[in-house]
Residue, then its C-alpha position, 0 to 999 in steps of 0.5 A: m500500500l503506497f499512496d503518497p510516495y513518502q508516507w511511512y507504513q507498516i504491514q504485518w503478515i502472519f502465515t501458518l503453513h502445512g505441507g512440503v517436507a515438514n509441517s511448519w508455521g511462520k510469522q512474518f513482520l514487515w516494516y516498509c519504508p519507501t526509499k528514493p527512486a531507483v531510476t530517474s523518471t516522471f514517476i517513481s519506478y519502484v519503492q524499496l521495502s525493508t522487511l523482517f520475516f519469521w518462519c517457525l518450522q519443523v526440520t525433519l532431516a538434519t541439514n545446513q542449507i535451506v533452499m527457497n524461491c526468491a526473486d527481486i529480494d535482497i536478504i540482509t540477515a538470516s538466522f535459525v533458532p532451534e527450540g530451546a537452543e541458541e540462534i544460528n546465524a546464516t553465513g551465506f546467501n547464494y542467489q540462483n537468479e535464473d532459477e529464482k531461488v536462494t540458498l541459506s547456508f548455516p555453519s552447522a547442521l540444523q538438527k531435527g526438531s522445531g525452530t524459527l527461521k528469521i529473515d531480514f530482507v529488502g524487497e520492492l513495491n514495484d510497477k511491473m504489475k506482478g508480485f507485490y506492486r503498486s497501482k496508480y489511480a486518481n481519487p474523485s477529486g483528481e488527486i493521484r494515489y496508489a494502491a498496494v496489490t498482489q498478482f502472484e500467478a504463476t510464480d510471483a509470490r516469491r517477489a513478495f516474500p521468500c517462500w516455497d512457490e510451487p502449486a503442490i506445496k500447499a499451506t494455510f495462511d493467517i494474515s494480518l495487515i497493519v495499514p492506515k486507518d482510512r484505507v480498505a485492507l482485504s485478503n483471502m479470508n473474512v476479517l476477524d478483528r480490526k483495531p487501533y495499532p498501539e504504536d501509531d494512532s494513524l494505523v489499524e491492525v486488520k486480522f483475517a481468518t485462517t485460509p484453507i490449505m492453498s497454493t502460494y499463487l492464490v494468496a492475495f492482499v489489497i490496500g487502497e481506497y474503495d467503495f463496495v456493494e454487497a449481497q448474500s447468495s442463496d447459500g449464505v455466502t457474503v459477496r462484495v464487489y469493490t469499486p473505485t470510490g464514488k462508483a459503487e453503482q458500477g459494481k451492481f451488475a457483477l454483484e448480480v452475476a456473482v450472486k447467481t453464479l455461486p449457487f449455480y456452481k454449487d448445484y452443478f458440482s454438488v460441492p459447496y463454496p468453502l469460504p464464508k465470503i468472496d470479494l471481487i475488486a477492480i484494480a486500476d493497473f492490472a495485466a491480466g483480465a482477472m485473477e482467481n485468488w481464493g476469496l479475493v478475486t482481482y479484475r481489470e476495471t473493464a472486466l468488472l465495472i458496468d455503468p448502467r447508462n454508459s456501458c455497452s452490451s458487449s461489456r456486460q457480456w464480457v463482465a458476465l463471462v469473466v465473473g463466471h470464469e473466475l468463480a469457477h476457479q474457486w472450485f476448479g483450481n483453488l479447491v483442487t489445484m493442478e499438480w504442476w504447470t504442465h496441467l495448467w489447462l485443467n484450470e484454465g480450459f475447464a474455467s473457459w468452458i464452464e463460464y459459458l455454461c454459467v452465462d447461458h444459465c444466467f442470460p439465455e438471451y445471449d445465445i452464448w454457445t454460438q458465440f463460443v464457437s467464434a470466440d474460442y473454438t475457431r481461435a484455438l483451431d487457427l493457432d493449433a494448425l501452426d507448426n509452432s503450436h504445442p500440446i495442451e499438456v506441455n512440460v514446464g521447467h523454468p518459470s519463464e516457460v510458464d507464462e508462454i502457455f497462458d495462451a489460446i491452447s491452454y484456454s480455448k483449445g482446452a475449453s473446446v476439447i472439454r466441450m467435446l468431451h461433455n458432449y461425448i459423455g453426456d451431462e449427467d455422467f459428466r457431472k457425476g465424474m466432476h463431483s467425484y473428482l472434486l471430492k476426491f482431490q479437494h484441498k489437494n493437487a491433481a493431474t490430468e489423468d486423475l480427471w480422466d479416471c473419475l470421468e471414466q468411472a462415471s461414464g463407463k467410456p474410454i475417456a483416458q484413451v480418447m482424451s490423451s490423443w487430444t491433450k498429449q499431441m498437438g494439432f487436430p485432424i481434418i475429417v474428409v467426407n465422401q458419400e454414396q447413395q444405396g437405396d434408402d441408405r447413405i454410405l459415408k466414407i470418412s478419413q482423418k489426417k492432421f490439418c496444418a495451416s500450410g496444407p494437409h500433413e503428408g507422410e507416414d508418421c501422421p498422428n491419429w486422434m480418437v474422434p467423436v463424430s456426430i452426424c445429422t440430416s436435413e430431416d432434423p438439423g438440430c438432432t443428431k442421427l448417429k454418433v461414432l468414435l473414429d479410432s482409425p485413419e478411415t472408416t465407412i458409416t451407413i446411415n439408414n433411411v436417408s432419401p437422395d434429396q436430403w443433405v448430411k452434415i458432419n459435426p452438428g453444433t460444431v462441437g468436435f474439435y476438427r475441420i471438415q472437407y466435404s466432397s463437392a457434391m456434399l458441399e453443394s447440397l449444404l449451400p441452400g441450408v445457408r441461404d434459407l437458414t435451415l442449417l443452424p446458426v452455429d453450423r452456418l458459421g462452422l461451414q464458412n469458417d472451415l472453408f476459409s481455413l481450407a483456402r488459407a491452407g491452399m486446399i481450395s481456392t479463396v474465390e470459392v469462399l467469397k462465393l459462399m460468403e455472398a450466400f450470407v446476405n440474408e443472415p440474421n445471426y450476430t455471431v455468424w456475422s461476427d465470424l464473417s467480419c473477422n475472416l473478411g478482416v483477415l482477407s482485407s489485411l492480406l489484400s492491403h499488400t496489393d493494388y486492389h485493396e479497394e475491391i475487397q472493401e467494395f465486396i465488404r460494403d456490398l455484403f454488409t449494406p443490406i443488414g446495415l439498412k435493415l438495422g439502421w442506427e436507432c434501437k427498435q422496440g423489442e430488440g435485445h442484447l444480440d441486436a445491439l451487438l449486431r448493430g455495432l458490428v455492422l456499422g463499424k464494419l461498413g465505416k471501416a470499409g469506407h461506406k460513405p453514408t455510414l461515415e457521413e452519419a457517424r460524423r454527424r452523430f459524433k458532432d452532436h455528441v461532442e456538442g451535447k445535442q444528442i448523446l451516443s448510445a454506448d453500443l455505437r461509440s466504438p464505430v463512431s469514437s469519442l473523447h478520451k480525456q473527458a471519459d470518466m469510465q475506463e471502458e470508454k477510454n479503452r473503446i477510444e484507444r482501440v479505434l484511434g489507430a484507424i486514422s490514416a494520416p502518417d503524422l497522426i499515426q505517429k502521435v497515436l503511437t507516442f500517446a500509447l506510451s504516455e501516462e494518459v494510457r494505463p500500462q496494460d492498455t498500451v498494447s491495445v493502442i499499438g495493436g489498433v494502429a498495426g491492424s488499421s492499415k498497411h502504413g499503420r502496420k509498418a509504423a507500429w512495428k518500427f515503434v515497437k523496435d525503437n521502444w523495445e527496451e522500455l516495452h520489454n522492461r514494462y512487460q517482461g516475463g508476462f503474457l502482454i509482451s507476447r500479445l504486443i508482438k503478435l498484434s504488431v507483426d502478424g499482419f505482414a505478408i512478405d517473406k523478408m518481413a519474417a526474416e526481419v522479425k526473426s533477426f530482431f528477436e535473435s538480438h533482442h531476447a524475449p524468453a517469455a515470447e519465444r514461441t509467439v515469435q516463431q508463430c508470428c514468423e510462420n504466419i507471415l510466411l503463410n500470408a505471403a504464400w497465400l497472397k502469391r497463390d490466390a491474389d490474381d484469382i481473387h482480383q479477377y473474381l472481384l472485377q468480374r462480379k461487378a462487370p455488367p452482364v454481356 
């Protein structure tokens, strides 16, 4: 906690640990006194903290060394006091900085028995958004203040105090905080006592209840100025949402979601939430979206706060999903924790799946499972098709390797294969298996195989055998389908081979998957007619009672994690289902997305995809349009490297104009959540494609908004833009930051990039500003990449060791489509190392080469098609 840079403060922590090689308990005292800044800057880069630290522990085997995790900490003195004996001073501290460990050496062996380990050390309250750090904010009067907050996942508890910082070394924690009396102090558990601190009447001592046994990465404490709203769940759990002062109203939506979510998970798992309270708190400077600290969940402001008057529909949906995700972790991750980071996907993949189940329960009008396919499923397929992907289960050694696997494979592919597994098992048996798993491993650690065992016992199906093929090898199959009619039966010939972004895998060592395959027909598109488990390279399936005029669809619901390549006749029979909407929205989306990926891989012509896209002109579904928009954005970016970029923009205008005219600018009576999302998407797409009527109306409405004549609906502010400095809500600032890059003037682009590193943009949001510039135009892409190179040292120091550096690299260079740019990017990062982003750099270089090959292969045909479709009939 540091609000005034020169204010003294004191914090006391008391920890009780059980676990590891010995049962131990400890008491830690911290006296924090800010020193002078370590570097010269317009703000203090970090504050040094002097700390006195006690562990009471049990020595089980005589030793003259104690090895602990430790990072960014300087130990002054250390000693061990055996019970009933004299103090033994440590004679050396050997730091293994690369391994983030310290070895305390003693002149004689510490004998078996209990004793106290005392460490006096200096640490940092840093500005890196990890470990124990300070978060900058402005109070209602505009005065700059600082909160002290923690972010320990994956391996940053060791930056706050020397400890055994591994998920399998669990402990209970008794925490007390001594803080200024006018500040809020929070930790994982409920407050037992808050009383004046006898040595200083400006301070109070806040004592918290003992935590359950838990991993160090889930410990949390926050000291700052906050308001809150409170409610009780139907299970009697006290739920609070903490907001910046003066903004308590903005916590009500998240509170509503949390109060619905806790009983939902209790019923789904048949396991109650184990703590008496849960706090959700908005942190101003926060690298991730949110963090599931047990009982004290921390969030970016934009992932928690909703202004009833000024927040858009997409923000409400995002908050609902993030709250659902983090509260799922209270069971799946906190109550049962992965054994090691290799099994991270158990935490993140499961939470990324069940958040959708939860939101579907709370807000069925969101049609959230269709959105899952566009937001997670297709994103995971795209990444996993690369040669530089990785298996869901990936061996992790050094801490720097952990951050790299917080990616779309662990989250989105993990969620997608769990969704496929849930469909394969059935909800009833899946819930039985989950209940068994949580009961068996509660307050313990588990590996992937432990989950498979419980689900296998519940379902009687070969879960371990099936799922190992999806988690232990990278990639996924493409299912190739041919058909033949025999009387009243349809004969399907189905084969599998590995799908690669560069084309199908060739060679004898092609991996195989155990693929749950579902099949439906036009007789009932929403009902699965047949399910089979494809456990060989190819098979033949007979579907009875299918007339010649009926179509057959593989993977109804787009649940199976694979691409599909139909024979020409089968594909042709499915196209009317797109036009007349008899195919379900999720299947219309899946069909289009599969074909787009086949085109990028060179397996079909991109012209065939453009022809299919034109069949969507009558499409009413928001998510289908969203996926179309995304893929057309990729194609537009690709063709920005040619002289006929305007032709693809015209194609986009032609496709989106009918739905744009139908929706209009004003919300109509009876419209709901999805209509609001669709209107913002369509108008934004038309504006970016240069649709003159849309641009003119946007300018008029923006002028009226600025002059106060007519305030813009929040759902239209992204396509129209607004005013950054006047925005009081972080959601509004982020909306503006994301669209600033859309400007075309080179001098203004440079100003936006400079603005990205200014104090007006929060550190975590700099990435999205630079990414907005890179994604806006060919010139913006070049300018953003140059800016990243020129400012690499500052950017890397800000984000080193975290996932934001990977996201920055990806956003900056992924859109290039020239072979030499892949070489340039590779060369730059060979001389400017970013250990936490090595795989991301490899993936970006691969994507650049794939783009270049795509452009060379299809550019002329695309150009000819775009010209011919506008040519007058002969």
